[in-house]
Residue, then its C-alpha position, 0 to 999 in steps of 0.5 A: m894170945s892162947k885161946p880163952p876156953a869157952g866163957g872165958a872170954v871178956a866179951e862172954t863175961i860182959a855178955e852173961w851179964a848183960a842177958g842176967l840185967d834185972v832192972n828191979s835190982l838195979p841202984d836209985s844211983v844208977r836208976r837217977a843217972a839213967g834218967r838225968s842222962l833220958l833228960d838231957v839227951a832229948g832236950l839237946c835233940v830238941a835244940a839242934r833238931r832244925s840245925d845244917y847237919v841234923t837236917a843233912v843227916r835226916t835228908a839223907w836216911g831213906g828208911a821209913g818206919n816206927a821210931t821217934a827222931f825227935g821234932h821231926t814229923d815223919a817216923l824212922d826205921a830204928a837204925g834211923a832215928a837212932v842216927v838222927n838223935g844220936t847226932a843231933a844229941h852231940g852235935e852241939d858238944f852240950d852232952d854228958t861225958f864220962e869222967g875218968t877219960p872223955v867218952h860221951t855216953g847218953a848221945v849213944a845210949v839212949p837213941m840206940a835204946l829208945a830206937a831199939c824198943e819203940s820200934e820192937g814194942r820193948s817196954g820202958a824197963d827193956a829201955l832201961k836196962g839198953m841204956v844202963t848196959a851200954a852206958e856202963v860197957m863204955c865207961r869201962m872200956a874208957l878206963v882200959a886204955p886211956t888215952a890209947q884211942h885219941r893217941a891213935g887217931f880215934h874218937p873214944t866216943a866213936v869206937i867205943g861206942a859201937m861196942g856199948a852199942a851192941a851189948g845194950a840193944g842185945a840186952a834191951l832185945g833180950l839176946d841170950a848171952r849167946q847171941i850178946a857175944d856174938a853183937l860184940g865182936i860183929a860191931g869191933s868191926l863195924a867201929s870207926g871214927i876218925i877225930e880229923y874233924l879237929a883239923e877245922g871244924a868239920w861234922t863229922k865229930r857230930l856224925h859220931p854217937g849216931w852212926a855208932a847207936h846205928a852200928g850197935l844196933r845193926a850189931a845186936t839184930l845181925a847177931r840175932a838173926g844167927f851172925r857169928g862175931p869173934r868173941t875174943v874182940f876186946e883181947g884178942e890179938h886182933g881185936f878192939f884194943m890193938a885196932f884202935g890205939n896200942e902204942g906204949i900202953v899195956p890195955d887193963f882188962d880188969a877194968l872192963t870186968d872186976g865187979l860188974g854189977r856191984t861197981w857201977r862206972m856210969t854213976g860217974i857220968a856228968f852234966k856239961p853247964y857249958a856247949c863245948g868241950t869237955m877239957c874247955q869247960p874247967f878254963i871257962d869256970a876259972a875265968l868266970k871267977l876273975k870275971g867275977a871278982g872284977v877282971a875286965a876283959d880289956d885289962i888282960v896283957d897276958a893269959c895262962c892256962d896250965v893244961g895236960e899234955g894229952t890236950v894239946h893236940r885237941l884244944w890248942e893246935p892248930r894254933a891259927e885255929k884255936t885262935r880264930p876259930t873257922t867254925p861255930y863247932s870248931a871254936k867249941f874245941s879251942v880253949p882260947f876262944s873259950v876263956a875269952i868268950a867267957f870274960i866277954d860275954g859271961a857265959a859259954g850257951l848255945g848262943q856263944y858259938t856262933e858265927e856271930r861272935i867266932a867274928d868278932a874282933r874284940l873277942l878274938k884279939l883276947a883269944e890271941k893272949v891266952r897261951y898254955r904251958i904243959d904242967p906235968a903234974n896235971e891229973y888228965p884224963r883222971n881229973y879235968t881241971g883250969q888253972l888260969t893266970v893273968t897278967l894285967k896292964d896295970g903288970s900286976c898278975r891273978e889267979a883262979t883254978q877250978p879243980h874238977l869238972r863242974g856238974g861231975a861228981r865233985e860238984p854234980l849239976s841239981d835236978d834243977e840246974l838240968a831241969a834248967k838246962f833241958h827247957a832252956n834248949a827245947a826253947f833253943g831248937g823252938w819248942p812253946e814252954s808246954r811241949a817241953e814240959a810234955l816231954r819232961r813228963c814223958c821222961r820221968r815216967l818211961f821207964e815204968a811204961p809198958d811201951l814207948k808209944d808217947l813218943a811219937k807226940f813229940r814228932g813234927 
């Protein structure tokens, strides 16, 4: 490609916007989306604080500092807090997701911004600036070449997240445009995260958002210290969208820059009602509709889901693993298991994806009956739908459709529903109601706070 003129590279355009962003002029819808994401992430961090995978990450991290990992006694350095909180936030796959292509913004943007600003004495307004910058860049990057990263074997949240976090950390820490452009260039070499976890439900996906938050934060501090990165990191011949999936897809770089600062993609962030993979959720809703209409699990002889082709390799294959998950985490990415648990338990929360439930003979028997057929007209990834047809013992068929992702733009969770989810997650993590309510109040006033010192109250 020809070298773009000074100021003409995509990273430079993003950097100019990020450096000049005025949080006082943010639309109410953007502030509200950021506040909802902050609350959701905080509750999820508490929910997972005693899990084996978070314990492993916390034990492995040696850096001390003055940043908070929710529910952990010792303060960490900024990178450590970002990794621990990001891993906890995404660990149960109950965190927010962007409609349009599945990328999880909150689990990257919130831990990065909190860690950066708490560790360096920045204000709540700076944290807000970092969060919305990171989330907006991630959402826009997800639209440049939808499905490309997944098809190439990369986890979009992991690789896109590092880039968003670099821009967000640069904005939160007050870097100038040149430095933020360098941070983006550096982050392109720090981004990583493959999706081989799908093979057997390993823990690596859980780590991806935390590592992305850490990578972006590190890229920003390197840039602040004078380290240089390629300004053509996005559109270059060896840039991000060539490295992380270019087969048969022409990147639309206008998706990154058109309307930047005027049209906010991050307001399309969806908040999950169920503790599992995003594309499983509409099928859970369809199953719950049928259950509510009187369809009994034991009467089902066949269940067929109409799906988008792009979801098959993550949610349906290998067949043996999806119908009999070997770990609770693997079950979260199985439509057969999720449909079965919806019919039998009438729920799909943190209590459903457990060692006990994946060993339940009745549940596994029903999961074996759940199959898929590819619907060429399915709107994935533009829209996430659930079409479920069950055949009963008497030969009759019943159908249910969930036309969109519940919790998303078409059917958002109310503030009361999101608060209830937060309190349930905090209780799952062992916190009393009084402490959870104190954290909820802290989140509500955080963006107006002169500093983030109050976060220290939520250690331990």
